[in-house]
N, C-alpha and C positions, 0 to 999 in steps of 0.2 A: 791512256786514261791516267789521271793523277789520283793517288790515294794518300790519305794521311793516316798515320797510326799513332796511338798513344799506348804506352806500356808502363807497368810498374813491376819492379823486381821484388822478390820476396826479401824483406829486410833481414831475415835470418840467414840468407844466402851469402857466402863469401864473395865479395865483389871481385876478388882477384881471379876467380874462376871465369868471369866474363871474357877476359882476354884469351883464356885457354879455349873456351867454346868458340869464340870468334875465329881464332887461328885454325881450329879444326875445320870449321865450316868453310873458311876461305881456302884452306889447303886442299879440300875435297871439291873445290869449285862449286860448292852448293850455295854460297852466299856472295853476292846477291843471286837469286834464282834466275835461271834462263828466262828471258822475257821481261826482266825487271831492271830498270835503271834507277839507282839510288841517287836522289837529288840532295837529301839532307838526312843526317842521323845524329841526333843530339841527346845528351843525357844531362839532367839537372845537376847543378853543382852542390845542392844541399840535401837531396833525397835520392832515393833509388827509383826514379821515373825518367821517361824520355819520350821523344817523338821521332818518327821517321816520315819522310816525304819521298814517295816513290812514283815513278812513271812505269806502269805495267801494261803489257800487251793484252792481258786478259785477267779476269777475276781469278782464274786457276793459277796463273803465275804469281799473283799477289798472295794467294792462299799458301802456296809453297813457301814463299819468302818469309811470311810472318810465322807460320807454324813450325818451321824447322827449328826455331829457337826453343819452342816448347818441347818438341820431341827430343832434341839433343840433350836436354837436362830437365826432366820432369820436376816441377816445383820451383824452378828458377824464376819463372814469370808468374806473378800473382794475378795480374790483370792485363788484358790487351783489348783494344778497340781499334778497328780499321774501317775506313769508309771511303767511297769515292769523294773527291773534292773538286770544287770549282773556285775560280777567282771571284772575289767579292763583287767586283764590278759586273760580272756576268750573272751571278746568283741573285743579286738584289732585284733586277727587273723581273725575274721569274717570280720571286716572292711577292712583289707588288702586284703583278698581274693576277696571281693566284688569290691574293687577298681581295682584290676587286671582284673576281669571279665568285668567290664564296660569300663575301659580305654584301655584295651588290652595289 
């Protein structure tokens, strides 16, 4: 299952610590979590926010993957949202069918 995540870092947080946290998690083989394949991991060039696209075997695997960052440094992440995702070409027909069902 594909998941997308959006996150914002605390602007008062020293961005240099991001690499220290990442190195620690990677050295402990905690990131990416078991059962998660990282497809993309990007950070904005102008602000402290970013996105991740992951393929996860389960919701539990994704929960471990996204929450380890919060646990490793409380206050580091100001906001995070994760959700299962679908390709637009697969999602649109579902939405159109649903609209017809509801609106008649």
